[in-house]
C-alpha positions in Angstrom: -43.8 122.2 -148.9 -44.9 125.5 -150.4 -44.8 128.5 -148.0 -47.7 130.9 -149.0 -47.5 134.7 -148.5 -49.2 136.1 -145.6 -53.1 136.4 -146.2 -52.9 140.3 -145.6 -50.9 140.4 -149.1 -54.0 139.6 -151.1 -55.2 142.1 -153.3 -58.8 143.9 -153.3 -60.5 140.8 -154.6 -58.6 138.2 -152.5 -56.0 136.9 -155.1 -52.9 136.2 -153.0 -50.7 134.0 -155.1 -50.4 132.3 -158.6 -48.7 128.8 -159.3 -47.6 125.9 -157.0 -49.1 122.5 -157.1 -51.9 120.8 -156.0 -50.4 118.2 -153.7 -52.7 117.3 -150.7 -49.9 118.8 -148.5 -49.9 121.9 -150.5 -53.8 122.5 -150.5 -54.2 121.4 -146.5 -51.4 123.9 -145.7 -53.5 126.6 -147.6 -56.6 125.8 -145.5 -54.5 125.9 -142.5 -53.7 129.4 -143.3 -57.1 130.7 -144.7 -56.1 130.3 -148.3 -57.9 128.2 -150.9 -57.2 127.7 -154.6 -59.8 128.7 -157.1 -58.5 128.3 -160.2 -56.1 125.7 -162.2 -55.3 127.5 -165.4 -53.5 129.5 -164.0 -53.3 127.9 -160.4 -54.5 130.7 -158.1 -54.7 131.0 -154.5 -57.1 133.3 -152.7 -57.8 134.6 -149.3 -60.7 137.3 -149.5 -61.8 140.1 -147.2 -64.7 139.7 -146.0 -64.9 135.9 -145.8 -68.2 134.3 -146.5 -69.3 131.7 -143.8 -72.4 129.9 -142.6 -73.0 130.4 -138.6 -73.5 127.0 -137.6 -75.6 128.1 -134.4 -77.9 130.5 -136.3 -78.8 128.6 -139.7 -82.3 127.8 -139.9 -84.1 126.2 -143.1 -87.3 127.3 -144.2 -90.5 125.4 -142.8 -91.3 124.4 -146.3 -87.7 122.9 -147.0 -87.9 121.0 -143.7 -91.4 119.6 -144.7 -89.9 118.3 -148.1 -87.1 116.6 -146.2 -89.3 114.9 -143.7 -91.8 113.3 -146.4 -89.7 110.4 -147.0 -89.2 110.9 -150.5 -85.1 112.0 -150.2 -82.5 110.2 -148.6 -79.0 111.2 -147.6 -75.7 109.8 -147.2 -72.1 110.8 -146.4 -69.0 110.0 -148.6 -70.7 107.5 -150.6 -70.4 109.1 -153.9 -67.5 111.6 -153.5 -66.3 111.7 -157.0 -69.9 111.8 -158.6 -70.5 115.0 -156.2 -67.6 116.8 -157.5 -67.9 116.1 -161.1 -71.6 117.0 -161.1 -70.5 120.4 -159.2 -68.2 121.1 -162.0 -70.6 121.3 -164.5 -71.6 124.8 -165.6 -74.9 126.0 -164.0 -76.0 127.7 -167.4 -74.6 127.8 -170.9 -73.2 131.2 -170.0 -71.2 129.8 -167.2 -67.8 128.6 -167.5 -66.0 125.4 -166.1 -64.0 126.3 -163.1 -63.4 122.9 -161.8 -61.0 121.2 -164.2 -59.7 117.7 -164.2 -56.3 118.8 -162.1 -58.6 120.2 -159.5 -61.1 117.4 -159.4 -58.3 114.6 -159.5 -56.8 116.7 -156.0 -59.7 116.8 -154.3 -60.5 113.1 -155.0 -57.0 112.4 -153.6 -57.9 114.5 -150.3 -61.1 112.4 -150.0 -59.2 109.2 -150.4 -57.0 110.4 -147.5 -59.7 111.4 -145.4 -59.5 115.2 -145.7 -62.4 115.8 -148.1 -66.0 114.6 -147.5 -69.4 115.1 -149.4 -73.3 114.7 -148.4 -75.3 113.3 -150.9 -79.2 113.6 -151.3 -80.8 110.8 -153.2 -84.3 110.2 -154.8 -85.4 106.9 -155.7 -81.8 105.8 -156.1 -80.9 108.8 -158.2 -78.3 111.3 -157.1 -80.2 114.6 -157.1 -78.0 117.0 -155.1 -75.0 117.1 -152.9 -72.2 119.1 -151.2 -68.5 118.4 -150.9 -65.7 120.2 -148.8 -62.5 119.8 -146.6 -62.3 119.4 -142.8 -59.6 120.2 -140.8 -60.2 119.8 -136.9 -63.6 121.2 -136.4 -63.4 123.4 -139.7 -65.5 122.2 -142.9 -64.3 124.3 -145.6 -67.3 124.2 -148.4 -66.3 124.1 -151.8 -69.4 123.5 -154.0 -72.5 122.0 -154.4 -75.2 121.1 -157.1 -78.7 120.2 -157.7 -80.5 118.1 -160.3 -84.1 118.6 -158.8 -85.7 121.8 -156.9 -84.1 122.1 -153.7 -81.5 119.2 -154.1 -78.5 121.2 -152.9 -80.7 123.0 -150.4 -81.4 119.9 -148.6 -77.9 118.6 -148.9 -76.7 121.6 -147.1 -79.5 121.5 -144.4 -78.6 118.0 -143.7 -74.9 118.8 -143.7 -75.2 121.7 -141.1 -77.1 119.3 -139.0 -74.5 116.9 -139.2 -71.6 119.3 -138.7 -73.5 120.7 -135.3 -73.9 117.2 -133.9 -70.1 116.4 -134.5 -69.4 120.0 -132.7 -67.9 121.5 -135.8 -67.2 125.1 -135.0 -66.5 126.8 -138.5 -68.4 126.5 -141.9 -66.4 128.4 -144.5 -68.0 129.2 -147.8 -65.0 131.4 -149.0 -67.1 134.5 -151.1 -70.7 134.8 -150.8 -72.6 134.7 -153.9 -76.4 135.3 -154.6 -77.2 131.5 -154.0 -75.4 131.2 -150.6 -76.5 134.5 -149.6 -80.1 133.4 -150.1 -79.3 130.4 -147.8 -78.1 132.6 -144.8 -74.4 133.0 -145.6 -72.8 136.0 -144.0 -69.5 137.8 -144.3 -66.9 138.3 -141.6 -63.5 140.2 -141.7 -60.4 138.1 -142.7 -59.0 138.9 -139.2 -62.1 137.4 -137.4 -62.2 134.5 -139.8 -58.5 133.7 -139.0 -59.3 133.9 -135.5 -61.8 131.5 -135.5 -60.2 129.4 -138.0 -57.3 128.7 -135.5 -59.6 127.8 -132.9 -61.5 125.2 -135.1 -58.4 123.6 -136.3 -57.0 123.0 -132.8 -60.1 121.0 -131.8 -60.4 117.4 -132.7 -63.5 116.5 -134.6 -64.6 113.6 -137.0 -66.7 114.0 -139.9 
């Protein structure tokens, strides 16, 4: 198994290491140590400071979004279309965006899903997949990787459903790695790497099922 450097050795942007492999045991070892892969050509490993998270006990969706979810037009499932969710998440958001999720990365997470370590939430409308989110679980950690939307609020509804599900299951930590404009608008906050690693240790020590 690959031994990762200490997360404190990451550079100012959070880059910690380059190279290695995407075997399930390697990826899981990374998450256990607060590290995640972020590109495959080359394969890079990151541990940013500060770290982005959703505070599970503080997250609150807007009334407008909750009304939309209660209309009965949308339904939600878990782990029913994992590969479709990750493939949709890999597509560029606009013509100016690059593709960051390549085939090696997709195959690695599909393998993790088959082993029970990666999960998805799907949002459906009239039998069509219109939004979703996927991530990795270890103990009471959910490490969110990416999400997508094909209709207005598709990813927001999937996220809201996921957070309700994680709360009900007793999860302690929802990692979003690095905050961007979209996740910040949804309520993601930043904490120090030190605080993240402390909370990570507590989360992976607790037994939880997705």
